[in-house]
N, C-alpha and C positions, 0 to 999 in steps of 0.2 A: 493461206493458214499452213500450209505444209512446212515452210520454212520460221515461223512462230514456233511450230512444236519443235523441229532442228533446235533451234536456238535455245528453249527453256530444256531440253536433253542434252545438249553442250553446256548448259550451266548448271544442269544438276551433278554431272559427271566432274566437273569443274572443284565445284564445292566439295563430293565427297572425298576430293581426292585428298583433301585438308582434312578428313575426319573419318582417319582409317576407324576401323575395329580394333580390338586390341580382345584377345582370347584368351581367357581363365580358366582352371579347371577348380572346383569347388570340390575339395573331400564331404560328405555329407553320412553322418551320423544316423540323422532322422532316416536317409535313404538306403543307405548303407550300397553304398557307390559312388563316386564320379561324378559329379554336373560338369558337363559343358557350358561356359558361360559366353555371351559377346557382349563386348564394353563399348560405350561410343562417348568418350570424354569431350565437353565443349572443345572448341579449337583454341588455341592462346589460353589451354586451363593450365593453370598455375596453383599446387596445393599448396603453396604457401600462404596464398592470396586470401584474405578474412572475406571470403564469399560462398552461399552453400547457391547450390544451384537445385531446380525439380528433379528430383526423380522418375525415369521411367522405364517400368517394370513391363515386358512382354513375354509371355508365355507364347508356347511354337515359335520360338527362336528362331529355328529353323529356315524357314520361312517369312515370320512376320517382323523379325529384325531389321531387316534393310530396308524395308520401306517404310516402317515408323522411323527409323534412323536419318534416313533421305528428308523425308517430308521435314522431323525437326532440326535439322540441319539447315536445310533450304531456306526455310520459313527466318527462323532465329539471324541465320545471315543477314536479312530485311529488318529486321527488330520487329516484328510481327508477332513473336513471340519470345520468351526468356530460352537464354542457354539452357541445356538440360543434360544430364546424365541417362543415356538410355543403357539398359542393361537385357539380354535378349538371353533365354531359359531354353538349349537346345532339347529337343524331347521327342524325337521322330522314332527312337527306338523305344521311347517308355513311355508313350502318348495315353493310349488306352488307360494303362494302368496309373497314370497320372490323374486320369480327371475321372477315374471311376467314384460313384458314390452308389449306398444302400438301396438295394430295392425297396426297403419298405419306408426307410428314414429321407430317403431323396436326400442325402445330405452325406459327404465325404467319408469312404471307410475304407481301411485297410490299405493299401496303396495311396489310393486318392487323398487319404487322411495324414499319410506319413509327406507327400507332397504339400498338402495343405502346410504341413509344421515347419515344412523347410526353407518355406517362402519366408513364413513369421520369422522363426526362431533362429533360421542360419544365412540365407542370402540377404535379409534387409540389414542383421546386424552386418554381416562383412561387408557392406556395400557404405555401411555409415562408420565403419573403423577405418577404410582405408580411400574414400572418396567424400568431398566436400558435397555431400546429398544435402537437400531441407526435408524439413517436415512433408512438405507438399507434394503427393509420392498419385503418380498415375499408374492404373495396370488395364494391360490390353489382351483381348484375345481374339479369334474366331473360332466358330463352330464350337466344339467341345469346351475350347479355353473360354471363350468368351459364356459358356453358360458356368465354369467353374470359377473365374474371377468374384462372380457375384456372392460367393460363401464369405468374402472378406468383407462384405459388408453388415453379415451377422451378428459382430465379434459388438463386444456392449462400447467400444471404443473402436470404429473402424481403422484398419490401418491404410487405409488410401482414401485418398479426395476424391480423385477421378475415375471414372471407371468407363470403358471405350470397348463395347459390346457388337461386335460384326457379325452377320447372321448366328446368333448364338443359338446353338440346338439346345435348347431350353428345358430342364430336366423337369416332371411333373412337378407340380403344385407351386413351381420357383415362380409364376405368375403370383400367383395369391402372393405369396412370400416378401417378394419385391417390392409389389402394392402396399403391405403392413408397415415392411422395414423402412422403406423410401417417404413413405406417411408421418411417419413419428421421427426420423431421424434428427439429431439437434446438432451437429457442425457442416459447416458450408459443405456440399457435396453436389458434383458434377457428372452427371451419368448420361451418355450417348447411348443409341441403339440405332441400326441398319440392318435395312434389307434390300432386295430389288424386286423386278418383276420377273426375271428370269433365276431366282432364288431357287432352292430345293424347295417344293414345293410343300412339303409338311413342316419345313422347319419355316419358312414362309409365312404360313397359316397362321403358326402360334407365336410369332413375333408380331405379329399384324395384330390380335388378338390380345397379347398384352400390353403394347405402347397402346389399343384404345382404352385402359384400365387404368396404365400407369398417369395417363393423361388427363386424369380426373383428379389427379394429388393436388392438393391446395397446401406446400410446404413451401415458407420462402425461405427455409434452408435449401433447398432442392431445387438445382438448375438441372432442369431436364431436356434433352432435346434428341428427334428419330427425323431418320430420314428412310424413305422408298425409293431407291432410286429408280429410274428407268433404263430401257437397255445398258442396265447389268445382269451378270451373273452372281454363283456363288462366290466366287474367286476373284472377279473385277470388282465387285464391291469395295472391296477392301483398298484400292488405289482411289477409290474418293470417296471412301470413308474418311480415313485417316486424316487429311486434310480437313475436312469440315468436322471433324471432331475438335480439333487441336483450337480452329477458326472460335469453335462455341467455348472452351475451357479457357480457352486467355483473351475473349474477348474483353475484358474491362484493360489486361496488357497492353492492348493495340495503342500505335500511336493512334495521335489525336486526328481524328479525317475530319474532312467538311459538311461531313454530316454530322456530327457531332460538335464541330465549332461552330455550326448553325443553330442547332437546336438545344444543345446543351451548355455550352461554352456565354453564348451571346445574352439570352434568356435566364442563365445562374443568380440569383437573387446579391449571391456575394460578389467579390471582385473578380478578376482572371484570373489573379497570384492565389486567393484563395481557390478558387478550382483546381487550380493546377496542385496546391499542396494536398487536398484535400484527395485529387486521383491516385496520388505517389503513396498516401496513408493507405488509403484501399488496395492497395497494390500490395503493400506490405499488410497487411491485415491477412487478406485472403489468400496470398501466396505463400507466406512468410518470408520473405526475402525484399531485401529493399529492388528498385530498381533506377537505376541509374537514367538522370535526365539527359533527354534526346535531344536534336536539334530541333526535328519535326515539333517536337512540344513546345519548343522555345518561341521558333517561328509563331505557332499558334496562338499563345498567349499574347507574344509582343504585337501580332493582331490586333487581336483582341482588347489589349490593354490603347492602342492609339486608338480605334473603334470607338471605344468611350470615352476617350478622354482622362484615364485614369491613370495619373502621373506618377502617382502612390504607387500603384502596381507597376508599374516598370522601372521604376526604381527595386523594388523588391526583387523583380525576376533581373534585373542587370546585375542586383549584387548574389544573387544565388548562380547566377551565370558564371561571376566572374571567381566565388567561390568554387566551382565543379568544374572550371576549365580557367584555370588562371594560367596557363602558357600557351592557348587557343586564340585566334584572331577572334572567337568568338566574343570575348569579354572585354574587350577593347569594342567592339562592335556596337555592343547593346549598352553597354556604359556612354558612348558617343550618344546612343542613340537618345539615350534619358535625359543627359545634358542637354542638346538639340531642342528636345522638347520641352524643356525649361526654359530655353532662353539663353542658356549660357554657351554661345556660340564657341567662345575663346576656351573653353574648357571640352566641349565636345571635338574638336580640331586637335587638341592635346589626345585627348581620347585615340583618335583615328588614327593620327600619327606612331602612337605607343604600336597600334598592332601592325604594322610593318614588321615589324622584329619577330612575331609571334608567328605560331602554326597556323597554315589555314584549318578549315574544317571544310565538311561537306558541302557549305553554301556559299561561306564566305572564305575570299581568296584577295591577293592582294588588289586586283581588280575593283573589286567591290568595296576597298577600304580605300583605294586612292579616288575612285568616284565618289565616295561620300566626304572625304576631303577637300576634292575640288568644290562640291556644292556647298560645305561652310566655309570655302572662303570666301566664294561669290556673295553669299550672306553676308559675310562679315562686311564685304566692301559697299553694300545697300545699306 
């Protein structure tokens, strides 16, 4: 078991070396001071490329930025979630003031109101002007900052689509206000909250009570998830909550799994190719950006086409792969598979042979192409 942990740590460190943080300062007229930011861009980020990325804003960036950025970069590397732009705000010296709320209204006031406006009116425009961020925004907080992120829900059009509240120090009336707002919210919203058995008792009691209320909401626009971790405290729950939250927020984005293949694709009323098209259209609709077709999903849909003997769907898939990966062995392999299933072995052989001059993919290399060529040649002889 220890060797597994060592391997994971080594992998995280190796990935982190390719995704170093950029340190910036932003002069704020709202706060009348300079704010320190940590920004992590996706690996191979190209500002000239016509592509946008989800934006993750991390409050308490002094200590919360690194675990958030590390988890996102790690999961994005394995294509479980999209690449993201992550922005952390350092607040160690101003934390109490930044998250201040009025003792009577329990809404941000004084310095807290200024910080609220800083994020909305200065930070977000700055990031949008300088980086390729999409409209799908996530905000993350812990303790006081986890309570503060909720205030952005109360705008007529909330600034963020996903909220990660890690052991929030909930303000009075926040439970009721959250219930009312999330019950009526009209845009697709993801809300994650977590506590733990060894969390600060007063916080834990309020969080558990809040969860019991939020679980009763029946709003199709809301995706609500809650975790109550065992063997964790106020600080260690952060390391467990972040990957769980990301997993929930980007559940639709994830590569097709064996469970999805068996329970959704094979039982889908339409064709496998229609399922693939719908899945990617839904991703663009929910997250506001296109997902590039990945090899894992190609393999799953091809398997479903073969299992259902759906030749038309297989042809559509092959042509899509050729369009998306013209210089890859993938295009030759799946066009060859289509012609082979069609019974046109000579044309299938031609396609497989053309693949020898192309670039290998994750699963399709020269050996795979040669094996398909030999099998097709044998079939032609018979």
